[in-house]
Structures are given as structure tokens and as C-alpha cells.
N, C-alpha and C positions, 0 to 999 in steps of 0.2 A: 109332692110328687112331680116329676119332670113331665112336661107336656110338649110334644113335638111341635105344636103350632105356635109356641112362644116366639114372638118377633121382637128383637131388640132394635132400638133406634139406630144404633151403630150398624147393625146388620142391614137395615133398610137403606141406609145411606150408601153402604158399600154395594148393595145389589143394584141400586139406581145408577151408580157410577159405571157399572159394567154390564148392565142389562142389554139384551139383544132380542129382537123380535123372533130370531130363529133359535132361541135358547133350547126349547124343548126338542127341536129337530136335531140339534147338534149334540146335546148332552146325552151320554149313554145311559143316564138314569133319569127317569121321569120325575121322581120325587125330589123335593128339596133336600139337600145334603146338610145334615145337622152336625155341627161341631160342638164339643164341650168347651165352654168359655171359662177356662181356668183363670183364677183371679190374681195372677202375678205376671210380671213384665215379659219374661222370656216366652212363656206359653201364649200370651196375648199376641206377641210379635209373630210367632210361628203360625198361629191360627190365622192371622191376617194375611200372611204370605200365601198359605195354602188356599184360603178362600179367594184371594185375588186371582191366583192361577186357575182355579176351577171356574170362576165366573168369567174372566177375560179370555182364558185360553180354551176352555172346554164348553163355554156358554151354558154352564149349569147355574142353578139357583142354590144359594146356601143360606144358612142361618147359624146362630151361635146361642147356646143356652148357658147362662152364667151359673157358676156353682163352685163348690169345693171339690177337692180331689175325691173324697169318699162318695159324695152324691153323684158326681159325673161318672165315676167308674161303675156305680150301680146302674146308671142310665145307659151306659155303653153295653152292659151285659143284657139289659132288657130290650135294646134296640131303639130306645128313645133318642140316643146319641149314636151317630155313625162313626165319628172320628174324634180321638183325643190326641192332641199333638205332643203331649209330654207324659210318658209313663217312665218314672224313674226306677230302673231295674234293681238298684241296690236297696231300695226300701219301698217296693211296689205295694200298692194298696191291696189288702187281702181280697177285696171284692173283685179286682182284676184277676188275681191268681185263681180264685175259685171259678170264675167264668171261663178262664182259659182252659182249665182242666175239663170243663163241661163242653168245650168247643164253641162257646158263644162269642168269644173275642179272640183276636190274633194280633201278633206283633208284626209291624211292617218295617219301614225304613228307620234309620237312626236320626232323630232330630239333631242330636249331637252326641257323639260317642265318648266325649272326654270331659264330662262334668267333674269338677274337682272341688275339694274342700281342704282347708289347711290354715296355717298361721303365716301371716304376711308381714313384711316390712317394706318401706319404700326402697327403690333401687339406690337412691342417693345415700342411703345409710350404709350400704355394703359395697358399692362400686363407685369409681371415680376418684379423682385426686384428693377431694376433700371428704371422702367417706370416713365417718367416725368409727366404723366397725368392719373393715375390709376382710377380716378373718371370720366373721359370723356367717356360718353356712347352715347350721342345724338348730332345731329346738333344744337339743341336749346341751348346747353351749350357753343358753340364755341366762343361766345362773351367774355367769361372768359379766353380764351386761345389764344388770338391774339398774346401775347408775345411769346408763344411757337412756333407758326407758323410764326414768324416775317418775313416781306417782307424786304429783304436787301436793296431794292431801296427806301423803305418808311418805316423806322423802327417803326413809330407810328402805323402801321397797320400790320395785319397778311396777309398771302398770300394764296389765294385759286386758285388752278390750275383747271380751268374750262374745259369744252369740247371744241372741235375744233371750232374756230370762223366760224359762218355761219351754223353750224349744229343745228338741232332742240334742242338738249340737251343743247347747249350753252345758248339758250334763256330761257329754263326751269330753268337751274341752276341760271341764273341771276335774274329771278323772285323769286326763292327760297331765294337767299341771302337777297333780300329786305323784303320778307315776314317774315324771321326769324330775321330781324333787324340787319343784318350783313353787309349791303352794305357800311356803313361808317367805319366799323371795319376791313374790309378785302379788299385787292386789288384783283380785279376780273381779273385774268390773263387768257387770251384766246389764246391758242397755235394756230399756223397756220396749224398744221397737227397732226394727231394722233401719228406719230412717235416722234414728238417733245414733246408731253405730256408724252409718255412712257419713253423717254430718261431722262426727268427732274425728273420723279418719281424714275426711277432706280438709277440715280446718287445720289439722296438723300438717298435712301434705302441702297445702298452699303456703304455709309458713316455714317449710323446709325443716320441720322438727321430726325427731325420731318418734315413731309410733309402731306398736306391736299389736296386731289384731287378728282375729279369726275372720275369714270370709269364704265365700263360695264363688265358683265360676260356672256359668256366665252371670255377670252383673254389670251394670253401667259403671260402677266404681272401678272395677278392674279393667273395663274397656277404655275408660277415659285416662287413667293415670298409670304410672309405671311402677309396679310392685314386684317383689320377689317372694316366692313361697319357700319357707324354710324347710330343709330336709328333715324327714323322720324315718325311722326304720320302715322298710317296705311293708306294705299291707300284708298282714298275716291273720287269717281268720281265727285261728286258735288263740292267738294273743289278744285279738280284738274281743272275742267272746269272754275270755277270762277277765279282761279289763272291765268289761261292762257288768260282769257278774259280781265283781269284787267291790267291797266298800272302801278298801284302801289298796288300789292296784299298785304294783311295783314295776310293771312293764306296760308299754304302750306301743302303738303301731300307727302308721299313716292311715288316713281315711282311704277307702277304696275309690278308685276312679270309677265313675258311674256312666253306664251306657243309657242314654235317654232315648226311648223309642216312641214310635207312633202306634197307638192302640186303635184297633178297628173292630166294629161289630162284624161277625163273619157273614151275615146276610148281605151286608154292604159289599164286602169283597167278592162275594159270589155273584153280585149283580152287575159288575163291570170290571172286565180285565184291564181296560185302558186306564181307568182311574186307580185301580189297585197297583198297576205298574208304576204310575206316577208316585204314589205314596211309598212304594218299595224303594224307588230311586232317590227319594228325598233325603238329603244329607247335608248338614252344615257342621261347623266346629264351634266350640265354646268361644273362641276368639272372634269369629264372625258374629255370633249372637251378642257377645259383650259390646262389640262395636255398634250394633244396631240399638242396643239399650242405651249406650252413651249418646247416640244421635237423638233418641227420644228425650233423654234427660236434658241435653244442651239446648234443644230446640223446642222444648215443651210440646213435643209432637205426640200424637196418638199412635197406636199400633198400626193402623192402616196407612198412615203417612210414612212410617218407618218401613213398612212393607213395600210401598211404592218406590221409596228411595233405594232399598235393597235391590229391587227388580230392575231399576234403572241403572244401577252402578255395578252390580255383581252378576252380569250375564255369564261370566266364566263359571259361576257356581250353578245357578238354577237352570241354565239352558241344557245342562246334561240330564235333567230330570224328565224332559218332555220332548215329543217329536218336533221337528222344525216348523211345521205349520202351526202347531199350538204355540210355540215360542214366538212366532211372528205376530200372532194376535195379541199375546201378552205385551210384547214390546210396543206395539202400536197403542194399546190402551194406556199403559203407564207413562207414555211420552206425549200424551195429548197436550 
């Protein structure tokens, strides 16, 4: 069961860094504001950005409760959690949808409106004077390029690095391979973990070797290196549904672009117009988020460190979310 009084060590450190004697006088909410601490990089980064803004700019107290998407969405509907910084609208948790129908939760700003999934190759494979495949534009052409992406363990085939085994995207990509007529031309390699997929891609990239792989955006890998997403037929829900229902699909379509939004408990939004206005204005892009994740990866930085770096260097983005007096307090805090 989620308990509001849970205090994380990271939360305590962040609160100490931005605490103010006048916090209760300035913050429009008396209670501690509780975030859902989703357990992956982009959500951790955005949670840290929002907490820093609330603590430094609005002089509020915050906390974060760790958990999975399902558990934290249930907590959001109960009011144990006030804010969840990432609700993926293309595959929203049923707990959120049920609570939304009941008026218990609501959607605020777009954390990033352009989350993407697809099949990628390094840009040096398709562009530049030494590009080995300058005509490769789409997934449908991959049958002609299996030699380029040769599988060292089965040289008669190309190698496709799929999503992590057991994830929904792994099943989707396997169906796409068949629909595009590539299942006999490519070895369908399913990594055991996301880190294994990233390591394999990074190793190939650093050696300037061809590599074909599935990935999603935002991630540190896409933020750090230069990749091109191959074209697919534009997303068509009817084709998608038929592909997913069929054991042997003959048509495929691109993944939908996903709008990722901030979820809030409605009692929280009704308790403060100022803070609700901030969360409604909050907006970044997948590119900006990927850059932050690349910063975390390259500098072995925690999410709160990346949040400070973002607030120091991307005033053009975040100062649009808050009034000027709030922005001044944030600026002073992160540049101490």
C-alpha cells in the first residue's frame, strides 16, 4: 500500500538543498506535494525538474514515492500521489483511465508530445560520402540490405536487434518483420535487457559498423549519437489492430507518435491555481529529454543533477512555465 509519509533519501537531500524558512508562507499548498517516482530515466529526470521548481521557485515541500506505473496510477487515483510526470497516452494504464472517468485524476501539460518508436540505423550508414546505403530510406527496403547488416552467427541473414524479450514492443517488431517479408532474411535478436540492447548498438556505432535496431525516443542513446529512423507506412489504427490480432500479418504500420502528459489528482489541482497553471504550462520535447538523459549517462549523474543542469542551461524552455519572480528564485537556487 502507498503511504503519503514515505520519505526517500533522495527526496530529503533535494528538500534540504532548496528548503526555506518561509516555505509554508509562500507555498500555496500547506501539505507536502507527493510525486510518483516512476522507475526509469526520463520520468526520474522530469520529476526532479518539477520538484526543483516547486521547492526553489514556490517554496513548497515535496516528496517522491517509488513504484511501478500500475501502482503509482492507483496511488494517484486515491490521492496518495499528487503528480505523475509521465502518463503515456498511447498505452495509458487502465487505472488512470478508470480514475479519469470518475473525475479523480486529470491530464495537465505535455511532458513531451512527441515520443516515438521505430527502427533505426546510424546516419553514417545512409548519409555522407562514404555511406554504404545512401538509398535506404524505409523498412520495406531492408530485404535488399541483409548483406550490409550481416549476422555474424548466420551470415546468410541480416541481424535485427529487437526490443527486450517479453516486452510488448518485442512482439510488435516480430509481427512487423513477418509483415514486411523480412522474417526469413533477418535474425530476430531479442536482448535480455534494455542495457544489453544499448550496449550492442553503442559498440557498433563506435566502430562505425552498420547496425539495425529498434528503439524509442527519448533515451540517452538517441540523445548522444546520430541515428535515422527508417520510414514505415503512416500509422493506421485499423492496420495496427489487424496486425496485432493476426498470427501471420501481411500488413504493418508505423508506431503511433505518443503524447506523454502529466497526470494529477483532481484534489491537488483544485487546491492551487498557481501550481496547476505551472503544470499545465510544462512542456519539453523528446530531443530535450534525450539530451538530458545523455548528460546523465555521460556524467554518471543523478536525476536531480541533470535537473539543475537543465535549469541552468535551458532558461529559454522553462522560464515560459512560471512567473518572473518564481523564475528568479529558481535561477538563484540552481546557480549557487
